The first five atom37 places (N, CA, C, CB, O) and aatype in JSON, in Angstrom:
{
  "aatype": [12, 14, 1, 19, 1, 9, 6, 14, 15, 2, 19, 6, 13, 6, 0, 5, 19, 7, 6, 15, 10, 19, 6, 0, 0, 6, 1, 0, 7, 13, 18, 17, 14, 19, 7, 4, 0, 1, 11, 7, 6, 4, 15, 2, 4, 0, 4, 3, 19, 9, 15, 7, 9, 7, 1, 10, 15, 0, 12, 7, 1, 18, 6, 1, 0, 2, 10, 9, 1, 5, 1, 7, 14, 1, 15, 9, 6, 3, 14, 1, 10, 1, 13, 7, 4, 5, 0, 1, 19, 5, 7, 3, 19, 19, 19, 18, 11, 1, 7, 19, 6, 14, 10],
  "atom_mask": [
    [1, 1, 1, 1, 1],
    [1, 1, 1, 1, 1],
    [1, 1, 1, 1, 1],
    [1, 1, 1, 1, 1],
    [1, 1, 1, 1, 1],
    [1, 1, 1, 1, 1],
    [1, 1, 1, 1, 1],
    [1, 1, 1, 1, 1],
    [1, 1, 1, 1, 1],
    [1, 1, 1, 1, 1],
    [1, 1, 1, 1, 1],
    [1, 1, 1, 1, 1],
    [1, 1, 1, 1, 1],
    [1, 1, 1, 1, 1],
    [1, 1, 1, 1, 1],
    [1, 1, 1, 1, 1],
    [1, 1, 1, 1, 1],
    [1, 1, 1, 0, 1],
    [1, 1, 1, 1, 1],
    [1, 1, 1, 1, 1],
    [1, 1, 1, 1, 1],
    [1, 1, 1, 1, 1],
    [1, 1, 1, 1, 1],
    [1, 1, 1, 1, 1],
    [1, 1, 1, 1, 1],
    [1, 1, 1, 1, 1],
    [1, 1, 1, 1, 1],
    [1, 1, 1, 1, 1],
    [1, 1, 1, 0, 1],
    [1, 1, 1, 1, 1],
    [1, 1, 1, 1, 1],
    [1, 1, 1, 1, 1],
    [1, 1, 1, 1, 1],
    [1, 1, 1, 1, 1],
    [1, 1, 1, 0, 1],
    [1, 1, 1, 1, 1],
    [1, 1, 1, 1, 1],
    [1, 1, 1, 1, 1],
    [1, 1, 1, 1, 1],
    [1, 1, 1, 0, 1],
    [1, 1, 1, 1, 1],
    [1, 1, 1, 1, 1],
    [1, 1, 1, 1, 1],
    [1, 1, 1, 1, 1],
    [1, 1, 1, 1, 1],
    [1, 1, 1, 1, 1],
    [1, 1, 1, 1, 1],
    [1, 1, 1, 1, 1],
    [1, 1, 1, 1, 1],
    [1, 1, 1, 1, 1],
    [1, 1, 1, 1, 1],
    [1, 1, 1, 0, 1],
    [1, 1, 1, 1, 1],
    [1, 1, 1, 0, 1],
    [1, 1, 1, 1, 1],
    [1, 1, 1, 1, 1],
    [1, 1, 1, 1, 1],
    [1, 1, 1, 1, 1],
    [1, 1, 1, 1, 1],
    [1, 1, 1, 0, 1],
    [1, 1, 1, 1, 1],
    [1, 1, 1, 1, 1],
    [1, 1, 1, 1, 1],
    [1, 1, 1, 1, 1],
    [1, 1, 1, 1, 1],
    [1, 1, 1, 1, 1],
    [1, 1, 1, 1, 1],
    [1, 1, 1, 1, 1],
    [1, 1, 1, 1, 1],
    [1, 1, 1, 1, 1],
    [1, 1, 1, 1, 1],
    [1, 1, 1, 0, 1],
    [1, 1, 1, 1, 1],
    [1, 1, 1, 1, 1],
    [1, 1, 1, 1, 1],
    [1, 1, 1, 1, 1],
    [1, 1, 1, 1, 1],
    [1, 1, 1, 1, 1],
    [1, 1, 1, 1, 1],
    [1, 1, 1, 1, 1],
    [1, 1, 1, 1, 1],
    [1, 1, 1, 1, 1],
    [1, 1, 1, 1, 1],
    [1, 1, 1, 0, 1],
    [1, 1, 1, 1, 1],
    [1, 1, 1, 1, 1],
    [1, 1, 1, 1, 1],
    [1, 1, 1, 1, 1],
    [1, 1, 1, 1, 1],
    [1, 1, 1, 1, 1],
    [1, 1, 1, 0, 1],
    [1, 1, 1, 1, 1],
    [1, 1, 1, 1, 1],
    [1, 1, 1, 1, 1],
    [1, 1, 1, 1, 1],
    [1, 1, 1, 1, 1],
    [1, 1, 1, 1, 1],
    [1, 1, 1, 1, 1],
    [1, 1, 1, 0, 1],
    [1, 1, 1, 1, 1],
    [1, 1, 1, 1, 1],
    [1, 1, 1, 1, 1],
    [1, 1, 1, 1, 1]
  ],
  "atom_positions": [
    [[-3.08, -40.6, -50.61], [-4.49, -40.81, -50.35], [-4.79, -42.31, -50.33], [-5.36, -40.1, -51.41], [-4.24, -43.07, -51.12]],
    [[-5.67, -42.72, -49.43], [-6.07, -44.13, -49.4], [-6.79, -44.54, -50.69], [-6.97, -44.4, -48.19], [-7.42, -43.71, -51.35]],
    [[-6.7, -45.82, -51.02], [-7.38, -46.36, -52.19], [-8.49, -47.3, -51.71], [-6.39, -47.11, -53.13], [-8.34, -48.04, -50.74]],
    [[-9.61, -47.24, -52.44], [-10.74, -48.11, -52.17], [-10.99, -48.93, -53.43], [-12.02, -47.29, -51.77], [-11.09, -48.38, -54.53]],
    [[-11.08, -50.24, -53.28], [-11.43, -51.1, -54.41], [-12.74, -51.79, -54.08], [-10.3, -52.15, -54.71], [-12.95, -52.27, -52.97]],
    [[-13.64, -51.84, -55.08], [-14.94, -52.45, -54.93], [-14.98, -53.7, -55.79], [-16.08, -51.46, -55.32], [-14.74, -53.65, -56.99]],
    [[-15.29, -54.81, -55.17], [-15.5, -56.08, -55.88], [-16.99, -56.35, -55.93], [-14.73, -57.26, -55.19], [-17.68, -55.88, -55.03]],
    [[-17.54, -57.03, -56.86], [-16.89, -57.78, -57.92], [-16.6, -56.96, -59.18], [-17.74, -58.95, -58.29], [-16.07, -57.5, -60.16]],
    [[-16.94, -55.67, -59.17], [-16.78, -54.85, -60.38], [-15.36, -54.39, -60.61], [-17.68, -53.66, -60.31], [-15.05, -53.87, -61.68]],
    [[-14.46, -54.57, -59.63], [-13.07, -54.15, -59.73], [-12.94, -52.64, -59.95], [-12.39, -54.9, -60.86], [-12.01, -52.18, -60.61]],
    [[-13.88, -51.87, -59.4], [-13.83, -50.41, -59.42], [-12.82, -49.98, -58.38], [-15.25, -49.78, -59.14], [-12.76, -50.55, -57.29]],
    [[-12.01, -48.98, -58.69], [-11.02, -48.48, -57.75], [-10.96, -46.97, -57.82], [-9.64, -49.1, -58.02], [-11.03, -46.38, -58.9]],
    [[-10.81, -46.33, -56.64], [-10.73, -44.87, -56.59], [-10.02, -44.45, -55.31], [-12.15, -44.23, -56.67], [-9.84, -45.26, -54.4]],
    [[-9.62, -43.19, -55.26], [-8.98, -42.64, -54.07], [-10.04, -42.07, -53.14], [-7.95, -41.57, -54.45], [-11.1, -41.62, -53.59]],
    [[-9.74, -42.07, -51.85], [-10.63, -41.5, -50.85], [-9.82, -40.57, -49.96], [-11.33, -42.61, -50.01], [-8.63, -40.79, -49.73]],
    [[-10.46, -39.55, -49.47], [-9.83, -38.69, -48.48], [-9.99, -39.34, -47.11], [-10.43, -37.25, -48.5], [-11.01, -39.96, -46.83]],
    [[-9.0, -39.19, -46.27], [-9.08, -39.74, -44.91], [-10.28, -39.1, -44.21], [-7.76, -39.49, -44.11], [-10.43, -37.88, -44.21]],
    [[-11.14, -39.94, -43.62], [-12.31, -39.46, -42.91], [-13.57, -39.4, -43.74], [0.0, 0.0, 0.0], [-14.65, -39.13, -43.23]],
    [[-13.43, -39.64, -45.03], [-14.58, -39.64, -45.93], [-15.26, -41.01, -45.87], [-14.15, -39.3, -47.4], [-14.59, -42.03, -45.75]],
    [[-16.59, -41.04, -45.95], [-17.28, -42.33, -45.95], [-17.04, -43.03, -47.29], [-18.81, -42.15, -45.7], [-16.67, -42.39, -48.27]],
    [[-17.25, -44.33, -47.32], [-17.1, -45.07, -48.57], [-18.03, -44.52, -49.64], [-17.38, -46.57, -48.34], [-17.62, -44.37, -50.79]],
    [[-19.27, -44.2, -49.27], [-20.24, -43.67, -50.23], [-19.8, -42.3, -50.73], [-21.64, -43.57, -49.59], [-19.85, -42.04, -51.94]],
    [[-19.36, -41.43, -49.84], [-18.89, -40.1, -50.24], [-17.72, -40.2, -51.21], [-18.49, -39.27, -49.01], [-17.67, -39.49, -52.21]],
    [[-16.77, -41.07, -50.9], [-15.6, -41.23, -51.75], [-15.99, -41.75, -53.13], [-14.59, -42.19, -51.09], [-15.48, -41.27, -54.14]],
    [[-16.89, -42.72, -53.17], [-17.35, -43.27, -54.45], [-18.03, -42.19, -55.29], [-18.3, -44.45, -54.23], [-17.74, -42.06, -56.48]],
    [[-18.92, -41.44, -54.68], [-19.63, -40.4, -55.42], [-18.7, -39.3, -55.9], [-20.73, -39.8, -54.56], [-18.84, -38.82, -57.02]],
    [[-17.74, -38.91, -55.06], [-16.77, -37.89, -55.47], [-15.93, -38.37, -56.65], [-15.85, -37.51, -54.29], [-15.52, -37.58, -57.5]],
    [[-15.68, -39.68, -56.7], [-14.89, -40.27, -57.79], [-15.73, -40.55, -59.04], [-14.22, -41.56, -57.32], [-15.2, -41.02, -60.04]],
    [[-17.04, -40.27, -58.98], [-17.89, -40.45, -60.15], [-18.6, -41.79, -60.24], [0.0, 0.0, 0.0], [-18.97, -42.23, -61.32]],
    [[-18.8, -42.43, -59.08], [-19.48, -43.72, -59.06], [-20.77, -43.64, -58.25], [-18.55, -44.8, -58.48], [-20.85, -42.91, -57.25]],
    [[-21.75, -44.39, -58.69], [-23.01, -44.53, -57.97], [-22.87, -45.65, -56.96], [-24.2, -44.8, -58.94], [-22.38, -46.73, -57.31]],
    [[-23.29, -45.43, -55.72], [-23.32, -46.45, -54.68], [-24.77, -46.52, -54.22], [-22.33, -46.12, -53.47], [-25.31, -45.51, -53.77]],
    [[-25.42, -47.69, -54.3], [-26.83, -47.8, -53.92], [-27.09, -47.37, -52.47], [-27.31, -49.23, -54.12], [-26.5, -47.92, -51.54]],
    [[-27.95, -46.4, -52.3], [-28.4, -45.94, -50.98], [-29.9, -45.73, -51.03], [-27.66, -44.62, -50.56], [-30.48, -45.57, -52.11]],
    [[-30.54, -45.74, -49.88], [-31.99, -45.56, -49.86], [-32.48, -44.55, -48.84], [0.0, 0.0, 0.0], [-33.67, -44.27, -48.78]],
    [[-31.57, -44.0, -48.04], [-32.02, -43.1, -46.96], [-31.22, -41.8, -46.94], [-31.89, -43.8, -45.61], [-31.06, -41.19, -45.88]],
    [[-30.73, -41.38, -48.07], [-29.96, -40.12, -48.14], [-28.72, -40.16, -47.24], [-30.84, -38.94, -47.75], [-28.36, -39.16, -46.64]],
    [[-28.08, -41.33, -47.16], [-26.82, -41.51, -46.43], [-26.94, -41.27, -44.93], [-25.77, -40.58, -47.0], [-26.03, -40.72, -44.31]],
    [[-28.05, -41.67, -44.35], [-28.27, -41.44, -42.92], [-28.04, -42.69, -42.08], [-29.66, -40.94, -42.7], [-28.16, -42.63, -40.86]],
    [[-27.71, -43.82, -42.7], [-27.46, -45.05, -41.95], [-28.71, -45.71, -41.42], [0.0, 0.0, 0.0], [-28.67, -46.4, -40.4]],
    [[-29.84, -45.5, -42.09], [-31.11, -46.02, -41.6], [-31.67, -47.19, -42.4], [-32.1, -44.93, -41.58], [-32.49, -47.94, -41.88]],
    [[-31.24, -47.38, -43.66], [-31.93, -48.34, -44.52], [-31.15, -49.64, -44.77], [-32.25, -47.7, -45.82], [-31.76, -50.65, -45.09]],
    [[-29.88, -49.64, -44.66], [-28.95, -50.75, -44.9], [-28.74, -51.06, -46.39], [-29.45, -51.98, -44.21], [-28.07, -52.04, -46.71]],
    [[-29.29, -50.26, -47.3], [-29.06, -50.48, -48.73], [-27.59, -50.33, -49.1], [-29.89, -49.52, -49.56], [-27.14, -50.97, -50.06]],
    [[-26.85, -49.53, -48.39], [-25.45, -49.28, -48.72], [-24.5, -50.27, -48.07], [-25.08, -47.88, -48.3], [-23.28, -50.16, -48.23]],
    [[-25.04, -51.24, -47.34], [-24.19, -52.2, -46.62], [-23.26, -52.94, -47.56], [-25.05, -53.2, -45.85], [-23.63, -53.28, -48.68]],
    [[-22.05, -53.19, -47.08], [-21.04, -53.89, -47.87], [-20.26, -54.83, -46.96], [-20.08, -52.89, -48.59], [-20.32, -54.7, -45.73]],
    [[-19.54, -55.76, -47.56], [-18.66, -56.67, -46.82], [-17.23, -56.23, -47.04], [-18.87, -58.15, -47.27], [-16.79, -56.06, -48.18]],
    [[-16.49, -56.03, -45.96], [-15.09, -55.63, -46.05], [-14.25, -56.88, -46.29], [-14.64, -54.87, -44.76], [-14.21, -57.78, -45.46]],
    [[-13.57, -56.91, -47.42], [-12.73, -58.06, -47.78], [-11.36, -57.92, -47.13], [-12.59, -58.18, -49.31], [-10.83, -58.89, -46.58]],
    [[-10.8, -56.73, -47.2], [-9.52, -56.48, -46.52], [-9.45, -55.03, -46.09], [-8.32, -56.84, -47.45], [-10.04, -54.15, -46.71]],
    [[-8.73, -54.8, -45.01], [-8.56, -53.45, -44.5], [-9.59, -53.05, -43.45], [0.0, 0.0, 0.0], [-9.82, -51.85, -43.26]],
    [[-10.21, -54.0, -42.78], [-11.23, -53.67, -41.77], [-10.68, -52.71, -40.72], [-11.73, -54.95, -41.09], [-11.41, -51.86, -40.23]],
    [[-9.42, -52.82, -40.39], [-8.79, -51.93, -39.41], [-8.46, -50.56, -39.97], [0.0, 0.0, 0.0], [-8.01, -49.68, -39.24]],
    [[-8.69, -50.38, -41.27], [-8.43, -49.08, -41.9], [-9.74, -48.34, -42.2], [-7.62, -49.27, -43.18], [-9.78, -47.42, -43.02]],
    [[-10.8, -48.77, -41.51], [-12.07, -48.05, -41.51], [-12.36, -47.6, -40.09], [-13.24, -48.95, -42.08], [-11.87, -48.21, -39.13]],
    [[-13.14, -46.55, -39.94], [-13.54, -46.1, -38.61], [-14.26, -47.23, -37.88], [-14.44, -44.84, -38.7], [-14.84, -48.12, -38.5]],
    [[-14.22, -47.18, -36.58], [-14.94, -48.18, -35.78], [-16.44, -47.99, -35.96], [-14.55, -48.07, -34.28], [-16.91, -46.88, -36.22]],
    [[-17.18, -49.08, -35.83], [-18.63, -49.01, -35.92], [-19.18, -48.29, -34.7], [-19.25, -50.42, -36.05], [-18.85, -48.63, -33.56]],
    [[-20.0, -47.29, -34.94], [-20.6, -46.54, -33.85], [-21.91, -47.17, -33.39], [0.0, 0.0, 0.0], [-22.42, -48.1, -34.02]],
    [[-22.45, -46.67, -32.3], [-23.69, -47.19, -31.73], [-24.86, -47.07, -32.7], [-24.02, -46.47, -30.44], [-25.69, -47.98, -32.79]],
    [[-24.92, -45.97, -33.42], [-26.03, -45.74, -34.36], [-26.0, -46.77, -35.49], [-25.96, -44.31, -34.94], [-27.03, -47.36, -35.82]],
    [[-24.82, -47.0, -36.08], [-24.69, -48.0, -37.15], [-25.02, -49.39, -36.61], [-23.26, -47.98, -37.74], [-25.74, -50.15, -37.25]],
    [[-24.5, -49.72, -35.45], [-24.75, -51.03, -34.82], [-26.25, -51.23, -34.57], [-23.96, -51.15, -33.49], [-26.8, -52.28, -34.89]],
    [[-26.92, -50.22, -34.01], [-28.35, -50.32, -33.72], [-29.16, -50.5, -35.0], [-28.83, -49.08, -32.97], [-30.11, -51.28, -35.03]],
    [[-28.79, -49.79, -36.05], [-29.54, -49.89, -37.3], [-29.25, -51.19, -38.04], [-29.22, -48.71, -38.19], [-30.12, -51.71, -38.73]],
    [[-28.05, -51.72, -37.92], [-27.77, -53.04, -38.49], [-28.66, -54.08, -37.82], [-26.27, -53.41, -38.33], [-29.25, -54.93, -38.49]],
    [[-28.75, -54.02, -36.5], [-29.59, -54.96, -35.77], [-31.05, -54.8, -36.18], [-29.43, -54.77, -34.25], [-31.75, -55.78, -36.42]],
    [[-31.5, -53.55, -36.24], [-32.9, -53.28, -36.6], [-33.23, -53.75, -38.01], [-33.21, -51.79, -36.47], [-34.3, -54.31, -38.25]],
    [[-32.32, -53.52, -38.95], [-32.57, -53.85, -40.35], [-32.28, -55.31, -40.7], [-31.74, -52.97, -41.23], [-32.99, -55.91, -41.5]],
    [[-31.24, -55.88, -40.09], [-30.78, -57.21, -40.51], [-30.76, -58.25, -39.4], [-29.42, -57.1, -41.09], [-30.38, -59.39, -39.63]],
    [[-31.15, -57.86, -38.2], [-31.22, -58.81, -37.1], [-29.97, -58.82, -36.23], [0.0, 0.0, 0.0], [-28.92, -58.34, -36.66]],
    [[-30.06, -59.36, -35.01], [-28.96, -59.34, -34.05], [-27.7, -60.07, -34.53], [-29.42, -59.95, -32.77], [-26.59, -59.7, -34.14]],
    [[-27.87, -61.08, -35.36], [-26.69, -61.83, -35.83], [-25.84, -61.01, -36.8], [-27.13, -63.12, -36.51], [-24.68, -61.35, -37.05]],
    [[-26.4, -59.93, -37.35], [-25.67, -59.12, -38.34], [-24.41, -58.49, -37.77], [-26.57, -58.04, -38.88], [-23.46, -58.24, -38.51]],
    [[-24.39, -58.24, -36.47], [-23.19, -57.59, -35.91], [-22.15, -58.6, -35.43], [-23.59, -56.7, -34.75], [-21.09, -58.2, -34.93]],
    [[-22.43, -59.89, -35.57], [-21.44, -60.9, -35.21], [-20.26, -60.91, -36.17], [-22.09, -62.26, -35.17], [-19.16, -61.32, -35.79]],
    [[-20.48, -60.47, -37.4], [-19.42, -60.41, -38.4], [-19.0, -58.96, -38.57], [-19.88, -61.02, -39.77], [-19.75, -58.18, -39.16]],
    [[-17.82, -58.56, -38.07], [-17.41, -57.16, -38.15], [-17.15, -56.66, -39.57], [-16.17, -56.96, -37.32], [-16.94, -55.47, -39.78]],
    [[-17.16, -57.58, -40.54], [-16.91, -57.16, -41.92], [-18.12, -56.51, -42.56], [-16.48, -58.35, -42.76], [-17.97, -55.84, -43.58]],
    [[-19.31, -56.67, -42.0], [-20.51, -56.06, -42.54], [-20.6, -54.62, -42.04], [-21.78, -56.86, -42.15], [-20.72, -54.38, -40.84]],
    [[-20.53, -53.68, -42.97], [-20.56, -52.26, -42.61], [-21.48, -51.49, -43.53], [-19.14, -51.66, -42.67], [-21.72, -51.89, -44.67]],
    [[-22.01, -50.38, -43.04], [-22.77, -49.45, -43.87], [-21.76, -48.55, -44.59], [-23.79, -48.59, -43.01], [-20.91, -47.93, -43.95]],
    [[-21.87, -48.49, -45.91], [-20.96, -47.65, -46.7], [-21.08, -46.17, -46.37], [0.0, 0.0, 0.0], [-20.12, -45.42, -46.55]],
    [[-22.24, -45.75, -45.89], [-22.44, -44.34, -45.57], [-21.88, -43.98, -44.19], [-23.91, -43.99, -45.62], [-21.74, -42.8, -43.87]],
    [[-21.58, -44.97, -43.38], [-21.09, -44.73, -42.02], [-19.61, -45.07, -41.85], [-21.9, -45.53, -41.04], [-18.93, -44.44, -41.04]],
    [[-19.11, -46.04, -42.6], [-17.71, -46.46, -42.49], [-16.81, -45.4, -43.12], [-17.48, -47.85, -43.17], [-16.94, -45.1, -44.3]],
    [[-15.91, -44.84, -42.33], [-15.03, -43.77, -42.79], [-13.64, -44.32, -43.07], [-14.96, -42.63, -41.76], [-13.08, -45.08, -42.27]],
    [[-13.1, -43.93, -44.2], [-11.83, -44.46, -44.7], [-10.66, -43.86, -43.92], [-11.68, -44.17, -46.2], [-10.56, -42.65, -43.76]],
    [[-9.78, -44.74, -43.46], [-8.55, -44.33, -42.79], [-7.3, -44.81, -43.56], [-8.52, -44.88, -41.35], [-6.2, -44.32, -43.33]],
    [[-7.5, -45.77, -44.46], [-6.41, -46.33, -45.25], [-6.99, -47.2, -46.36], [0.0, 0.0, 0.0], [-8.21, -47.2, -46.57]],
    [[-6.15, -47.92, -47.07], [-6.58, -48.74, -48.2], [-7.53, -49.84, -47.75], [-5.37, -49.36, -48.91], [-7.29, -50.52, -46.75]],
    [[-8.63, -50.02, -48.5], [-9.61, -51.07, -48.2], [-10.13, -51.69, -49.49], [-10.77, -50.51, -47.37], [-10.11, -51.08, -50.56]],
    [[-10.58, -52.92, -49.37], [-11.27, -53.63, -50.45], [-12.6, -54.09, -49.88], [-10.42, -54.85, -51.02], [-12.64, -54.74, -48.84]],
    [[-13.69, -53.75, -50.58], [-15.02, -54.15, -50.12], [-15.79, -54.83, -51.24], [-15.79, -52.93, -49.6], [-15.5, -54.64, -52.42]],
    [[-16.77, -55.63, -50.84], [-17.65, -56.3, -51.78], [-19.0, -55.61, -51.72], [-17.77, -57.83, -51.46], [-19.66, -55.6, -50.68]],
    [[-19.42, -55.03, -52.86], [-20.72, -54.37, -52.94], [-21.19, -54.39, -54.39], [-20.64, -52.91, -52.41], [-20.56, -53.78, -55.26]],
    [[-22.27, -55.09, -54.63], [-22.87, -55.09, -55.98], [-23.58, -53.76, -56.22], [-23.86, -56.29, -56.16], [-24.1, -53.15, -55.29]],
    [[-23.59, -53.33, -57.49], [-24.34, -52.14, -57.87], [-23.53, -50.85, -57.92], [0.0, 0.0, 0.0], [-24.06, -49.82, -58.33]],
    [[-22.26, -50.89, -57.52], [-21.43, -49.69, -57.63], [-20.99, -49.59, -59.09], [-20.18, -49.74, -56.65], [-20.36, -50.49, -59.63]],
    [[-21.35, -48.47, -59.71], [-21.08, -48.31, -61.15], [-20.89, -46.84, -61.47], [-22.23, -48.89, -62.0], [-21.27, -45.98, -60.69]],
    [[-20.28, -46.54, -62.64], [-20.08, -45.13, -63.02], [-21.4, -44.38, -63.1], [-19.34, -45.04, -64.37], [-22.41, -44.92, -63.54]],
    [[-21.36, -43.12, -62.67], [-22.55, -42.27, -62.77], [-22.89, -41.97, -64.21], [-22.35, -40.96, -62.0], [-23.86, -41.27, -64.49]]
  ]
}
């Protein structure tokens, strides 16, 4: 199973292939800040991918449109910025997201 590590808290857990970062965190017993019931509309779950960007699903049109709407057109210039509720795990990744903590 792929491993996900969250910085700066150094939280680490396993994820199933195809599971979103938020789903994997919650299944492992961690809270991940969200504001729209995991629909990719609010950007509260956004994180920066430190390593393993190629081991996440590609950004879809819906995620891209909502990043632009929520954070402006420049937000999509950096492919490391992803919504945790939309990015699906394909392999080991390390992301930066404050607020991820045990439930």
